[in-house]
C-alpha positions as CSV (number, residue, x, y, z in Angstrom):
1,M,0.3,0.6,-0.1
2,R,1.6,3.5,-0.9
3,D,-0.2,6.6,-1.0
4,A,0.3,9.3,-3.4
5,L,0.8,13.3,-3.2
6,H,0.5,14.9,-6.9
7,P,3.5,17.6,-6.9
8,R,1.5,20.3,-8.2
9,D,-0.3,19.4,-4.4
10,L,3.0,19.4,-3.0
11,A,3.6,23.1,-4.7
12,T,0.9,24.8,-3.2
13,L,1.5,23.4,0.2
14,L,5.4,25.4,-0.4
15,E,3.8,28.2,-1.4
16,S,1.8,28.5,1.8
17,Q,4.8,27.4,4.2
18,M,7.0,30.4,2.5
19,S,3.8,32.6,2.7
20,A,3.2,32.3,6.3
21,T,4.3,35.3,8.8
22,R,5.4,33.1,11.2
23,V,8.4,33.3,13.2
24,D,7.8,30.5,15.8
25,G,5.6,26.8,15.5
26,Q,5.8,23.9,14.2
27,R,9.3,23.8,11.2
28,L,8.7,20.4,9.4
29,Y,5.9,18.7,7.8
30,T,4.7,15.5,6.9
31,A,2.9,15.8,2.6
32,G,1.7,12.7,1.8
33,G,-1.9,11.5,0.1
34,G,-3.6,9.9,3.0
35,I,-5.3,6.6,4.3
36,A,-7.8,8.3,1.0
37,N,-5.7,8.9,-1.8
38,S,-3.6,5.3,-1.3
39,I,-3.6,2.5,-3.2
40,S,-2.3,-1.5,-3.1
41,L,-0.5,-2.9,-5.9
42,A,-2.8,-5.6,-6.6
43,Q,-5.3,-2.1,-7.0
44,L,-2.3,-0.4,-9.2
45,T,-1.8,-3.6,-11.3
46,A,-5.7,-4.0,-12.1
47,W,-6.2,-0.5,-13.1
48,C,-3.2,-0.8,-15.4
49,D,-4.4,-3.4,-16.7
50,A,-8.1,-1.7,-17.2
51,A,-6.1,1.3,-19.1
52,F,-3.2,-0.7,-21.3
53,G,-4.3,-4.2,-21.1
54,A,-3.1,-7.7,-18.7
55,H,0.7,-7.1,-17.8
56,R,1.9,-9.7,-15.7
57,P,4.1,-8.0,-13.2
58,E,7.6,-9.7,-12.6
59,P,8.7,-10.8,-9.4
60,D,12.1,-8.5,-8.3
61,A,13.9,-10.4,-5.1
62,R,16.4,-8.2,-5.1
63,E,16.8,-6.8,-1.2
64,R,15.9,-3.4,-1.0
65,P,16.9,-1.8,2.8
66,Y,14.5,1.4,3.3
67,D,11.0,-0.8,1.4
68,V,8.1,-0.6,4.1
69,P,4.9,-3.1,3.3
70,W,2.6,-0.4,3.7
71,V,3.1,3.6,3.6
72,A,0.3,6.0,4.3
73,M,1.2,10.4,4.9
74,A,-1.2,11.8,7.2
75,S,-0.7,15.8,6.7
76,D,-2.8,16.5,9.8
77,E,-0.8,18.8,10.7
78,A,-0.1,20.6,7.4
79,E,-4.2,21.3,7.4
80,R,-4.4,22.5,10.2
81,D,-1.7,25.3,10.2
82,F,-1.9,25.8,6.8
83,G,-5.7,24.5,5.5
84,W,-4.4,22.9,3.1
85,R,-5.2,19.5,1.5
86,V,-4.7,16.6,-1.1
87,E,-6.7,17.9,-3.6
88,T,-5.3,15.6,-6.6
89,P,-7.3,12.2,-6.5
90,I,-5.4,9.5,-7.0
91,T,-7.0,8.5,-10.3
92,G,-6.4,11.8,-11.6
93,I,-2.9,10.6,-10.4
94,L,-3.0,7.8,-12.9
95,E,-4.5,9.3,-15.8
96,E,-2.5,11.5,-15.8
97,I,0.8,9.4,-16.3
98,A,-1.1,7.2,-18.1
99,A,-1.3,10.2,-21.3
100,H,1.7,10.4,-20.7
101,A,2.4,7.6,-21.6
102,V,1.0,7.1,-24.2
103,A,2.1,10.1,-25.9
104,N,5.7,9.0,-25.3
105,P,5.5,5.9,-26.0
106,D,9.8,5.2,-24.5
107,W,9.5,7.5,-21.8
108,L,11.2,4.8,-19.2
109,E,14.0,4.0,-21.6
110,R,14.8,8.2,-22.4
111,S,14.8,8.1,-18.5
112,G,17.2,5.3,-17.8
113,L,14.4,2.7,-16.6
């Protein structure tokens, strides 16, 4: 399970933080999509299959020391202090990525992945 946060939403939070005139108080915040904007690998695979046709993911047994099985970041403090909340739903993020992939079929190769 992973949450998703659109860069546009993050930019909105950063603008709010930079515009704040506070001189004290909390300085570090967690920003993420939260539970409402999260998706499991099985759900993501099903979404991709529906969008692009079935493609069986290949297992990767390499050790990834910083990987965790479940992550959903809470942004409660950023909402409290800046009135900020995620605006772009995960489906919107996936649709933007899919549109980019269709328009740029060699994007993974060009990025070195």
